[in-house]
C-alpha positions as CSV (number, residue, x, y, z in Angstrom):
1,M,6.2,-8.7,-69.7
2,V,6.0,-11.8,-67.6
3,T,2.6,-13.3,-67.5
4,V,0.9,-15.4,-64.8
5,E,1.3,-18.5,-66.8
6,Q,5.0,-17.9,-67.2
7,L,5.4,-17.5,-63.5
8,Y,3.6,-20.7,-62.7
9,K,6.0,-22.4,-65.3
10,D,9.1,-20.8,-63.6
11,F,7.7,-21.9,-60.2
12,G,7.3,-25.4,-61.4
13,V,10.9,-25.5,-62.6
14,L,12.3,-24.2,-59.4
15,A,10.2,-26.4,-57.3
16,D,11.1,-29.6,-59.2
17,A,14.7,-28.8,-59.0
18,K,14.5,-28.8,-55.3
19,D,18.0,-28.4,-53.7
20,K,19.4,-27.7,-57.2
21,A,17.1,-24.7,-57.7
22,G,20.1,-22.3,-57.6
23,E,21.2,-23.6,-61.0
24,H,17.9,-22.0,-62.6
25,E,18.8,-18.3,-62.1
26,A,17.1,-17.2,-65.2
27,E,13.7,-18.5,-63.8
28,F,14.3,-16.6,-60.5
29,L,15.1,-13.3,-62.5
30,N,11.9,-13.6,-64.3
31,I,9.9,-13.8,-60.9
32,L,11.8,-10.7,-59.9
33,S,10.8,-8.9,-63.0
34,A,7.2,-9.6,-62.4
35,V,7.0,-7.0,-59.7
36,K,6.5,-4.5,-62.6
37,G,3.6,-6.4,-64.0
38,G,0.0,-6.6,-63.2
39,S,-1.9,-7.1,-60.0
40,G,-1.9,-10.9,-60.2
41,E,1.7,-11.0,-61.2
42,K,2.7,-8.9,-58.4
43,R,1.1,-10.9,-55.8
44,L,2.6,-14.1,-57.1
45,A,5.9,-12.6,-57.4
46,S,5.8,-11.6,-53.6
47,Q,5.1,-15.2,-52.7
48,F,7.7,-16.9,-55.0
49,I,10.4,-14.5,-54.2
50,T,10.3,-15.3,-50.4
51,R,10.1,-19.1,-51.2
52,F,13.0,-19.4,-53.4
53,L,15.4,-16.6,-52.3
54,K,17.4,-19.0,-50.1
55,H,18.8,-20.6,-53.3
56,F,20.1,-17.3,-54.7
57,P,21.9,-15.5,-51.9
58,N,23.7,-13.4,-54.5
59,L,20.4,-11.9,-55.6
60,A,19.2,-11.1,-52.0
61,H,19.7,-7.4,-52.3
62,Q,17.7,-7.2,-55.6
63,A,15.0,-9.5,-54.1
64,I,14.5,-7.4,-51.1
65,N,14.3,-4.2,-53.0
66,A,11.7,-5.8,-55.2
67,L,9.6,-6.5,-52.2
68,F,10.1,-3.0,-50.9
69,D,8.8,-1.7,-54.3
70,L,5.6,-3.9,-53.7
71,C,5.1,-2.5,-50.1
72,E,4.7,1.0,-51.8
73,D,2.2,-0.2,-54.6
74,D,-0.9,1.8,-55.0
75,D,-3.1,-1.4,-54.5
76,V,-3.6,-2.0,-50.8
77,M,-3.9,-5.7,-51.4
78,I,-0.6,-6.0,-52.9
79,R,1.0,-3.9,-50.2
80,K,-0.5,-6.1,-47.4
81,Q,0.7,-9.2,-49.4
82,A,4.3,-7.9,-49.5
83,I,4.3,-6.8,-45.9
84,K,3.1,-10.2,-44.8
85,D,5.8,-11.9,-47.0
86,L,8.8,-9.7,-45.7
87,P,9.4,-11.5,-42.4
88,S,9.6,-14.9,-44.2
89,L,12.8,-13.8,-45.9
90,C,14.6,-13.4,-42.6
91,K,14.1,-17.1,-41.7
92,T,16.7,-18.1,-44.2
93,T,18.6,-14.8,-44.4
94,P,18.8,-13.4,-40.9
95,E,21.5,-10.9,-41.8
96,H,18.8,-8.7,-43.5
97,V,16.6,-8.3,-40.3
98,A,17.7,-4.9,-39.4
99,K,17.2,-3.5,-42.9
100,I,13.7,-5.1,-43.2
101,A,12.7,-3.8,-39.7
102,E,13.8,-0.4,-40.7
103,A,11.7,-0.6,-43.9
104,L,8.6,-1.8,-41.8
105,T,9.0,1.0,-39.3
106,Q,9.0,3.5,-42.2
107,L,5.8,2.0,-43.4
108,L,4.3,2.5,-40.0
109,S,4.5,6.3,-40.6
110,Q,3.2,6.0,-44.1
111,C,0.2,3.8,-43.5
112,D,-3.2,5.3,-42.8
113,D,-5.4,2.2,-43.0
114,A,-5.9,0.6,-39.6
115,G,-5.7,-2.9,-41.0
116,E,-2.5,-2.2,-42.7
117,I,-0.9,-0.6,-39.6
118,S,-1.9,-3.8,-37.7
119,L,-0.3,-6.0,-40.4
120,V,2.9,-4.0,-40.2
121,Q,3.1,-4.3,-36.5
122,S,2.3,-8.1,-36.7
123,S,5.2,-8.4,-39.1
124,L,7.4,-6.6,-36.8
125,V,6.5,-8.9,-34.0
126,N,7.3,-11.9,-36.2
127,L,10.7,-10.4,-36.9
128,M,11.3,-9.7,-33.2
129,A,10.7,-13.5,-32.5
130,T,13.1,-14.3,-35.2
131,S,15.9,-11.9,-34.4
132,P,15.2,-9.5,-31.5
133,K,18.5,-7.5,-31.7
134,G,18.2,-7.0,-35.5
135,T,14.6,-5.9,-35.2
136,L,15.6,-3.4,-32.4
137,Q,18.4,-2.1,-34.4
138,G,16.0,-1.2,-37.3
139,L,13.4,0.2,-35.0
140,F,16.0,2.5,-33.1
141,T,17.5,3.7,-36.5
142,Q,14.1,5.2,-37.2
143,I,13.6,6.5,-33.7
144,M,17.0,8.3,-33.9
145,G,16.0,9.7,-37.3
146,E,14.4,12.9,-38.4
147,D,10.8,11.6,-39.0
148,D,8.8,12.6,-36.1
149,Q,5.8,10.3,-37.1
150,A,7.9,7.3,-37.5
151,R,9.7,8.1,-34.2
152,E,6.3,8.3,-32.4
153,R,4.7,5.3,-33.9
154,A,7.9,3.2,-33.4
155,I,8.0,4.2,-29.6
156,K,4.3,3.4,-29.3
157,F,4.9,0.1,-31.0
158,L,7.6,-0.8,-28.4
159,E,5.4,0.3,-25.6
160,T,2.3,-1.9,-26.5
161,K,4.0,-4.8,-28.2
162,V,7.2,-5.7,-26.5
163,K,5.6,-6.8,-23.3
164,T,3.4,-9.3,-25.2
165,L,6.6,-11.2,-26.5
166,P,7.5,-14.6,-24.8
167,E,10.1,-14.3,-22.0
168,D,12.7,-16.3,-24.0
169,T,12.8,-13.7,-26.7
170,N,14.6,-11.0,-24.6
171,E,18.1,-12.5,-24.0
172,K,20.4,-10.8,-21.6
173,D,22.6,-9.2,-24.3
174,V,19.4,-8.1,-26.2
175,E,18.0,-6.5,-23.1
176,E,21.3,-4.6,-22.3
177,Y,21.3,-3.2,-25.9
178,F,17.7,-2.3,-25.6
179,V,18.3,-0.4,-22.3
180,T,21.4,1.3,-23.7
181,Q,19.3,2.6,-26.8
182,C,16.6,3.8,-24.6
183,K,19.1,5.9,-22.6
184,K,20.2,7.4,-25.8
185,V,16.6,8.2,-26.8
186,L,16.0,9.9,-23.4
187,Q,18.6,12.4,-24.1
188,D,16.2,14.3,-26.3
189,V,12.6,13.5,-25.8
190,T,9.1,15.1,-25.5
191,K,6.9,14.5,-22.3
192,D,4.9,11.8,-24.0
193,E,8.0,10.1,-25.3
194,F,9.6,10.1,-21.9
195,I,6.6,8.6,-20.3
196,S,6.4,5.9,-23.0
197,I,10.2,5.0,-22.7
198,M,10.0,4.7,-19.0
199,N,6.9,2.5,-19.4
200,I,9.0,0.3,-21.8
201,L,12.0,0.0,-19.3
202,K,9.7,-0.9,-16.5
203,Q,8.5,-4.0,-18.4
204,Q,12.0,-5.4,-18.7
205,K,12.7,-8.4,-16.6
206,S,16.2,-6.9,-15.4
207,M,14.5,-3.8,-14.1
208,S,12.3,-5.7,-11.6
209,T,15.3,-6.3,-9.3
210,V,16.5,-3.7,-6.7
211,Q,19.5,-3.0,-8.8
212,G,17.2,-2.6,-11.9
213,R,14.8,-0.1,-10.1
214,Q,17.7,1.8,-8.7
215,Q,19.1,2.2,-12.3
216,L,15.7,3.4,-13.4
217,V,15.5,6.1,-10.5
218,D,19.1,7.2,-11.7
219,I,17.8,7.7,-15.2
220,V,14.8,9.7,-14.0
221,T,17.0,11.7,-11.6
222,E,19.2,12.5,-14.5
223,Q,16.3,13.6,-16.6
224,A,14.8,15.8,-13.9
225,E,18.2,17.6,-13.7
226,L,18.1,17.9,-9.9
227,D,21.5,19.5,-10.0
228,Q,20.0,22.5,-11.8
229,S,18.1,25.4,-10.2
230,F,14.2,25.3,-10.0
231,E,12.2,28.0,-11.7
232,A,9.0,28.1,-10.0
233,D,7.5,30.6,-12.6
234,D,8.3,28.4,-15.5
235,P,5.5,26.0,-16.4
236,D,7.9,23.7,-18.4
237,C,10.2,23.3,-15.5
238,V,7.3,22.7,-13.0
239,D,5.8,20.1,-15.4
240,K,9.1,18.3,-16.0
241,L,9.8,17.8,-12.3
242,M,6.2,16.6,-11.6
243,H,6.3,14.0,-14.4
244,C,9.8,12.7,-13.4
245,A,8.6,12.3,-9.8
246,K,5.4,10.5,-10.9
247,Q,7.5,8.2,-13.0
248,A,10.1,7.5,-10.1
249,L,7.3,7.2,-7.4
250,P,6.4,3.4,-8.1
251,L,10.1,2.6,-8.0
252,F,10.9,3.6,-4.5
253,S,11.0,1.2,-1.8
254,K,12.9,0.6,1.5
255,N,16.0,-0.4,-0.6
256,V,15.6,2.3,-3.3
257,H,15.4,5.7,-1.6
258,S,13.7,8.9,-2.6
259,K,16.2,11.0,-0.8
260,A,17.4,12.9,-3.9
261,F,13.9,14.0,-4.9
262,V,12.6,14.9,-1.4
263,G,15.6,16.9,-0.7
264,Y,15.4,18.8,-4.0
265,I,11.7,19.6,-3.4
266,C,12.3,20.8,0.2
267,D,15.4,22.9,-0.7
268,N,14.2,24.3,-4.0
269,V,10.6,23.9,-4.6
270,L,9.0,24.6,-1.1
271,P,11.0,28.0,-0.6
272,A,9.4,29.3,-3.9
273,F,6.1,27.6,-3.1
274,S,4.0,30.8,-3.4
275,K,5.2,31.4,-6.8
276,L,4.6,28.0,-8.2
277,V,2.7,28.1,-11.4
278,S,0.4,25.5,-12.9
279,P,1.6,23.7,-16.1
280,E,-1.9,23.1,-17.3
281,E,-5.2,24.6,-16.9
282,G,-7.3,23.0,-14.1
283,V,-4.2,21.5,-12.3
284,D,-3.4,22.8,-8.7
285,A,0.4,22.7,-9.0
286,Q,0.9,23.4,-5.3
287,L,-1.4,20.6,-4.3
288,E,0.1,18.0,-6.7
289,M,3.5,19.0,-5.5
290,L,2.5,18.3,-1.9
291,K,1.0,15.1,-2.8
292,L,4.1,13.9,-4.5
293,L,6.2,15.0,-1.6
294,G,3.8,13.2,0.8
295,E,4.1,9.9,-1.2
296,M,7.9,10.1,-1.7
297,S,8.6,10.9,1.9
298,E,7.8,7.3,3.0
299,F,11.0,6.0,1.5
300,C,13.4,9.1,1.8
301,G,15.6,7.4,4.4
302,D,17.7,9.6,6.7
303,L,17.5,13.1,5.6
304,D,19.9,16.0,6.4
305,K,18.7,19.3,7.8
306,L,15.5,17.6,8.9
307,E,14.3,20.4,11.2
308,E,15.0,23.1,8.6
309,R,13.1,21.1,5.9
310,I,10.2,20.5,8.2
311,N,9.9,24.0,8.9
312,S,9.9,24.8,5.2
313,L,7.0,22.3,4.7
314,Y,5.2,23.9,7.7
315,S,5.3,27.3,6.0
316,C,4.1,25.9,2.8
317,L,1.0,24.4,4.5
318,I,0.2,27.8,6.0
319,I,0.4,29.3,2.5
320,K,-1.8,26.5,1.0
321,N,-4.5,26.5,3.7
322,G,-4.6,30.3,4.4
323,S,-6.5,31.7,7.2
324,E,-8.1,28.4,8.2
325,L,-4.8,26.8,9.3
326,K,-3.7,30.1,11.0
327,R,-6.9,30.0,13.0
328,L,-6.2,26.4,14.0
329,L,-2.7,27.2,14.9
330,S,-3.8,29.7,17.6
331,Y,-5.6,26.9,19.4
332,I,-2.4,25.6,21.1
333,N,-3.2,25.9,24.9
334,D,-4.9,24.2,27.7
335,K,-8.0,26.4,27.3
336,A,-8.3,25.5,23.7
337,C,-8.2,21.9,24.7
338,A,-10.9,22.3,27.2
339,R,-13.1,24.2,24.7
340,F,-12.4,21.6,22.1
341,A,-13.5,18.9,24.5
342,T,-16.7,20.9,25.4
343,H,-17.6,21.0,21.6
344,I,-17.0,17.3,21.3
345,S,-19.3,16.3,24.2
346,G,-21.9,19.0,23.0
347,N,-22.1,17.3,19.6
348,I,-23.2,14.0,21.2
349,R,-25.0,15.2,24.3
350,D,-28.3,15.8,22.7
351,E,-28.3,12.5,21.0
352,I,-27.7,10.7,24.1
353,K,-30.2,12.6,26.0
354,E,-32.8,11.8,23.5
355,K,-32.0,8.0,23.6
356,I,-32.2,8.0,27.5
357,R,-35.5,9.9,27.4
358,N,-37.0,7.4,24.9
359,A,-35.6,4.3,26.6
360,D,-37.8,2.1,28.7
361,V,-35.0,0.3,30.4
362,I,-31.7,1.8,31.6
363,S,-28.8,0.8,34.0
364,V,-26.6,3.4,35.7
365,M,-23.2,2.9,37.2
366,F,-20.9,5.8,38.5
367,D,-17.4,6.1,39.7
368,G,-14.7,8.5,40.2
369,A,-12.9,9.9,37.0
370,T,-9.6,8.2,35.9
371,D,-8.3,11.2,34.1
372,C,-5.8,13.7,35.8
373,A,-7.9,16.8,36.9
374,V,-7.6,19.5,39.4
375,S,-11.1,19.1,40.7
376,E,-12.8,15.7,41.5
377,V,-15.4,14.7,38.9
378,E,-17.6,11.7,38.5
379,I,-18.1,9.4,35.6
380,V,-21.6,8.2,35.0
381,Y,-22.0,5.1,32.8
382,C,-25.7,4.8,31.6
383,R,-26.7,1.6,29.7
384,I,-30.0,1.8,27.8
385,C,-32.1,-0.8,26.0
386,E,-33.5,1.0,23.0
387,D,-35.6,-1.8,21.6
388,G,-36.7,-3.4,25.0
389,E,-39.9,-2.9,26.9
390,L,-40.1,-2.4,30.6
391,G,-42.0,-5.2,32.3
392,Q,-44.8,-4.4,34.6
393,Q,-43.6,-6.8,37.2
394,P,-40.1,-7.2,38.7
395,G,-37.8,-9.6,36.8
396,E,-36.6,-12.9,38.1
397,Q,-33.5,-11.6,39.7
398,L,-35.0,-8.6,41.2
399,Q,-37.9,-10.5,42.8
400,A,-35.5,-13.1,44.2
401,F,-33.4,-10.2,45.8
402,M,-36.6,-8.7,47.2
403,D,-37.9,-11.9,48.6
404,S,-34.5,-12.6,50.3
405,L,-34.7,-9.3,52.4
406,T,-35.3,-9.8,56.1
407,T,-35.6,-7.5,59.2
408,D,-33.5,-7.9,62.4
409,A,-34.5,-6.9,65.8
410,N,-33.5,-3.3,65.4
411,G,-35.8,-3.0,62.4
412,N,-32.8,-2.9,59.9
413,C,-33.1,-4.4,56.5
414,V,-30.8,-7.5,56.2
415,F,-29.6,-9.3,53.0
416,K,-27.5,-12.5,53.7
417,N,-26.4,-11.2,57.1
418,T,-25.4,-7.8,55.8
419,V,-27.2,-4.7,57.0
420,L,-28.3,-2.5,54.1
421,T,-27.8,0.9,55.7
422,H,-29.4,3.0,53.0
423,Y,-32.4,0.7,52.4
424,N,-35.6,2.7,52.4
425,A,-38.6,0.7,53.2
426,N,-41.0,3.2,51.8
427,A,-39.3,3.2,48.3
428,D,-40.5,1.2,45.5
429,Y,-37.5,-0.6,44.2
430,C,-39.5,-2.2,41.4
431,E,-40.4,1.0,39.7
432,L,-38.0,2.6,37.2
433,R,-38.5,6.3,38.0
434,A,-38.0,5.4,41.9
435,I,-34.7,3.7,41.1
436,T,-33.5,6.6,39.0
437,E,-34.2,9.2,41.6
438,L,-32.4,7.1,44.4
439,V,-29.3,6.9,42.1
440,A,-29.3,10.5,41.4
441,E,-29.7,11.2,45.1
442,R,-26.7,9.0,46.0
443,I,-24.5,10.6,43.2
444,N,-25.3,14.2,44.3
445,G,-24.6,13.3,48.0
446,R,-21.4,11.5,47.5
447,L,-18.2,13.1,49.0
448,E,-20.2,15.9,50.7
449,S,-19.4,14.5,54.1
450,N,-15.9,15.1,55.4
451,T,-16.0,11.8,57.2
452,D,-16.4,9.9,54.0
453,P,-13.4,7.4,54.2
454,V,-13.0,7.5,50.3
455,K,-12.4,11.3,50.2
456,P,-8.7,11.3,51.5
457,I,-7.7,8.7,49.1
458,L,-9.1,10.6,46.1
459,Q,-7.4,13.7,47.4
460,A,-4.2,11.8,47.6
461,C,-4.5,10.8,44.0
462,R,-4.0,14.5,43.0
463,I,-0.3,14.0,43.2
464,F,-0.5,12.4,39.8
465,D,-1.5,15.6,38.3
466,I,1.7,16.8,36.7
467,N,0.4,20.3,36.4
468,D,0.4,20.8,40.2
469,W,4.0,19.6,40.8
470,P,6.4,22.2,42.1
471,H,8.8,23.7,39.5
472,D,12.0,23.7,41.6
473,R,13.8,20.5,42.6
474,V,14.0,21.4,46.3
475,S,10.2,21.5,46.6
476,L,9.8,18.6,44.3
477,A,11.9,16.2,46.2
478,P,9.5,15.6,49.3
479,Y,6.4,16.1,47.1
480,G,3.9,13.4,47.3
481,N,5.8,11.1,49.5
482,T,3.1,11.1,52.2
483,E,0.4,10.5,49.8
484,I,2.3,7.6,48.3
485,R,2.5,5.9,51.8
486,Q,-1.2,6.7,52.2
487,L,-2.1,5.1,48.9
488,S,0.2,2.1,49.4
489,D,-1.5,1.3,52.9
490,H,-5.0,1.8,51.4
491,F,-4.3,-0.6,48.4
492,S,-2.0,-2.9,50.4
493,D,-4.1,-6.1,49.5
494,V,-4.3,-5.2,45.8
495,L,-0.6,-4.5,45.6
496,H,0.2,-7.8,47.5
497,D,-2.0,-9.8,45.1
498,M,-0.3,-8.3,42.1
499,G,3.1,-9.2,43.5
500,C,4.3,-5.7,43.9
501,D,7.1,-4.8,46.5
502,R,5.6,-1.9,48.6
503,N,9.1,-1.2,50.0
504,Q,10.3,0.0,46.6
505,L,7.4,2.4,46.0
506,Q,9.1,5.4,47.5
507,T,12.3,4.9,45.4
508,E,10.2,4.3,42.3
509,W,8.2,7.5,43.0
510,T,11.4,9.6,43.3
511,D,12.6,8.0,39.9
512,V,9.3,9.0,38.3
513,K,9.6,12.6,39.5
514,G,13.1,12.9,38.3
515,H,12.4,11.4,35.0
516,F,9.4,13.7,34.3
517,K,11.3,16.8,35.6
518,N,14.1,16.1,33.4
519,Q,11.7,15.6,30.4
520,M,10.0,18.9,31.3
521,N,13.2,20.9,31.6
522,G,14.5,19.5,28.3
523,N,11.4,20.3,26.5
524,Q,11.5,23.9,28.0
525,N,15.1,24.3,26.7
526,Q,13.8,23.2,23.1
527,N,10.6,25.4,23.6
528,I,8.4,22.4,23.2
529,P,5.9,21.7,26.0
530,K,5.8,18.0,25.6
531,V,3.6,17.1,28.5
532,N,0.8,19.6,27.4
533,S,1.2,18.5,23.9
534,L,0.4,15.0,25.0
535,F,-2.8,16.2,26.7
536,R,-3.8,18.1,23.7
537,L,-3.1,15.0,21.5
538,Q,-5.2,13.0,23.9
539,Y,-8.2,15.3,23.6
540,F,-7.7,15.6,19.8
541,A,-7.6,11.8,19.6
542,R,-10.9,11.6,21.2
543,G,-12.6,14.0,18.9
544,V,-11.1,12.2,15.9
545,Q,-12.5,8.8,17.2
546,V,-15.9,10.2,17.5
547,Y,-15.7,11.6,13.9
548,I,-14.4,8.2,12.5
549,K,-17.2,6.5,14.2
550,Q,-19.8,8.9,12.6
551,L,-18.1,8.7,9.2
552,R,-18.2,4.7,9.4
553,Q,-22.0,4.9,10.3
554,A,-22.7,7.2,7.4
555,L,-20.8,5.1,4.9
556,Q,-22.1,1.7,6.3
557,G,-23.8,-0.4,3.6
558,K,-22.9,1.9,0.7
559,T,-21.1,0.5,-2.3
560,G,-20.7,0.9,-6.0
561,E,-22.4,4.0,-7.4
562,A,-23.5,5.3,-3.9
563,L,-19.8,5.9,-3.0
564,K,-19.3,7.9,-6.3
565,S,-21.5,10.8,-5.2
566,E,-19.5,14.0,-4.4
567,E,-20.8,13.9,-0.7
568,N,-19.6,10.3,-0.1
569,K,-16.3,10.9,-2.0
570,I,-15.7,13.6,0.7
571,K,-16.7,11.4,3.6
572,V,-14.4,8.5,2.3
573,A,-11.4,10.9,2.0
574,A,-12.2,12.3,5.6
575,L,-12.3,8.7,7.0
576,R,-8.9,8.0,5.5
577,I,-7.5,11.4,6.9
578,T,-8.9,10.8,10.3
579,S,-7.6,7.2,10.4
580,N,-4.2,8.4,9.6
581,I,-4.3,11.1,12.4
582,N,-5.5,8.4,14.8
583,T,-2.6,6.1,13.6
584,L,-0.1,8.9,14.1
585,I,-1.2,9.8,17.6
586,K,-1.0,6.3,18.7
587,D,2.5,6.1,17.5
588,L,3.5,9.3,19.2
589,F,2.1,8.0,22.6
590,H,4.8,5.2,22.6
591,S,7.6,5.9,25.0
592,P,9.7,6.8,23.2
593,P,7.6,7.4,20.0
594,A,8.1,4.5,17.6
595,Y,7.9,6.4,14.3
596,K,6.8,3.2,12.5
597,A,3.2,4.2,11.7
598,I,2.1,3.1,8.2
599,V,-0.1,5.8,6.7
600,T,-2.2,5.3,3.5
601,V,-2.7,8.7,1.8
602,S,-6.3,9.8,1.3
603,W,-6.2,10.8,-2.4
604,K,-5.1,7.2,-3.6
605,P,-7.5,4.6,-4.3
606,L,-7.4,1.5,-2.1
607,V,-6.1,-1.7,-3.8
608,Q,-8.2,-4.7,-3.1
609,K,-6.2,-7.8,-2.4
610,K,-7.1,-11.1,-3.8
611,P,-8.6,-13.2,-1.2
612,Q,-6.5,-16.1,-0.2
613,T,-7.7,-19.5,0.7
614,Q,-6.5,-21.2,3.9
615,E,-4.5,-23.6,1.8
616,T,-2.5,-20.8,0.1
617,V,-1.8,-18.7,3.0
618,Q,1.7,-19.1,4.3
619,T,3.6,-16.6,6.4
620,A,7.3,-16.0,5.9
621,G,9.5,-18.4,7.9
622,Q,6.5,-20.7,8.5
623,K,7.3,-24.6,8.0
624,R,5.2,-26.5,5.7
625,Y,3.5,-29.4,7.3
626,T,1.3,-32.2,6.3
627,P,-1.8,-32.4,8.6
628,I,-2.2,-35.5,10.8
629,T,-5.3,-37.4,10.2
630,Y,-6.7,-40.3,12.0
631,D,-9.3,-42.9,10.9
632,S,-12.7,-42.2,12.3
633,E,-12.9,-45.9,13.7
634,G,-9.8,-45.4,16.0
635,A,-10.9,-45.6,19.5
636,G,-10.3,-42.8,21.8
637,G,-8.7,-40.7,19.1
638,K,-5.7,-43.0,18.7
639,K,-4.0,-43.7,15.4
640,A,-5.5,-46.6,13.6
641,N,-3.4,-49.8,13.4
642,R,-1.1,-50.3,10.4
643,E,-2.1,-53.0,7.9
644,T,-0.7,-56.4,8.9
645,R,2.7,-56.9,7.2
646,T,4.4,-60.1,6.3
647,L,7.6,-60.2,8.2
648,Y,10.8,-61.7,7.3
649,A,11.1,-65.5,8.3
650,P,14.5,-67.1,8.8
651,P,15.4,-70.1,6.6
652,S,14.8,-73.6,8.0
653,G,16.5,-76.7,7.2
654,K,19.6,-78.7,8.1
655,Y,21.8,-75.8,8.5
656,S,19.4,-73.3,10.0
657,E,17.9,-75.2,12.9
658,K,19.6,-72.9,15.5
659,A,17.9,-69.9,13.9
660,G,14.6,-71.1,15.1
661,Q,11.2,-70.3,13.7
662,F,9.4,-67.0,13.7
663,R,6.0,-67.1,15.5
664,E,3.2,-64.5,15.1
665,G,3.3,-62.0,18.0
666,Q,6.8,-62.9,18.9
667,G,9.0,-59.7,19.7
668,R,12.2,-59.0,18.0
669,G,14.3,-58.5,21.1
670,G,17.7,-56.8,21.1
671,F,18.9,-53.4,22.1
672,R,17.2,-50.3,20.9
673,G,19.4,-48.1,18.7
674,R,19.9,-44.2,18.8
675,G,18.9,-41.5,16.2
676,G,21.7,-38.7,15.5
677,R,21.1,19.4,-18.5
678,R,19.8,17.8,-21.5
679,G,16.3,17.2,-20.6
680,F,13.1,17.2,-22.9
681,R,13.4,18.3,-26.4
682,G,13.0,21.9,-27.1
683,G,11.3,23.7,-30.0
684,G,7.6,23.9,-30.7
685,R,5.7,20.9,-29.0
686,R,8.8,19.8,-27.2
687,Y,10.0,20.9,-23.6
């Protein structure tokens, strides 16, 4: 039996021999036999074997097996020493990397001590830095094996540790081998293994390109088996499709389309939407599937059978929302819009009344409505000062106005040579209530007289109400021509100042009627009342904007824990939804609709972008420039003079007399120049 003293003697012989240590094979064999000795002998043997193995290549197999025996020793300290020394062998004998990596992977499944597992993982990382491909070969040998625990821990090691390696470790051929082996593993995986392998692949440098992301999408598409029928009542089938869609979702972009997934869900999942079962307790499969479809639809590209698929989605929304959506769908006429607008105004009328009632200072302005309407209405703008106080005496401007009033020979009130027809000498124009009553009187009396010159103009404007247009082309041709001439004459000065050609108004009016008539006829053929839809959208947008304003006021100043309450979470989601609706309505009001609105889904948390300083912000295509600065002493903002330079002086002497002498301030002269079905694994816990 080899003792510790004998081991040190053998170590001394081999160390003194240096490059000729290979001639002392007997001493090295003594060290190998020490792996069957005591605790001290085993730990020394582990260290000495790794140091001198390079001199005995013919004994490499025996030495590696000796270290493997130490890795399975009952003493945890001996095991840790051997595990720590194993990667050192590969520095001189890299051909054994795969074998040692496989052994270390086996140890991952056998170790229960957290410190020992960490040491094995550290040894594998060291091996990866020495020989990446050899280490991967050993790892994938165990992953493809029958030991489920070794497979699980090896995959978890790759997921957590490979991304921490230096970039120069993963060479191109190594990464190609790695991706190929991952594809083989994906042929038979569990759900958790599939997620881990996809996370590993996403970490690879080659997968960050467009081609790489497309390759990953193809892998997920193949795993999802989109060429097979969908079984809505099978939880495993539903779960597999949802997890594959979630893995593919971050990969989609304007260059990597989600057309295959969107088309499959529309054609196979939505028709069986009512039968969709939940893969896990507490998961709303219908809602989750709609969320996935909503996120993927942004990058689906040009879809076939678009109208058919939209109708299928429309039916699923009715199923999901039940009677609430059906009730809303019945409100699709003009009367419903009017009722909706009434409710909007009713929600804020009481609040406005209370503010006006409590205000000390108000300002009122009224004018004719700008919206299309059958009957004439008035718009009243009321400005209030909530925090102000009404002065007891007239203000400076009002007092100056009152002082400038004079009376002519007929007793009329005159202001700057203009007779004030409606001035009432008995009224107190410095008292708030008197002013309010006078304004109300003028509003109530407006347009009651048939001689009011404004009334015919307002009546002429009714031709712009499309609902009053004749339905047949014969009656539509002369419709509004007289009113257009009347409006042209009345607003002649305005049109002239704007540079409009009044002679072209009749022609343009005819073109407008023809355009709208064609639109209305085309929409009638498609059973889509476009004009009425735009009116409904306009009313809907007003209600949405009021709601957005109220939500922002409710959430103003709330951050952190305050936003985590259930009520505020609902308000935050409602704010995102209404903002998206408002964005879509604005897009639809383009002529033609732009269909370029960007929508942020309400169920995803907002990503806070890092603030950029002014020096770091640079848009694409913007040229870099160096700011021009001037010395503060420069007069009039001009550049400061350059420092005085010593200019070239021609040589002087016997042969250079004709060249002359340079004098300070003398110009140079001369002319100026120019510049020029496999799927998830089955059985038991598998899919």
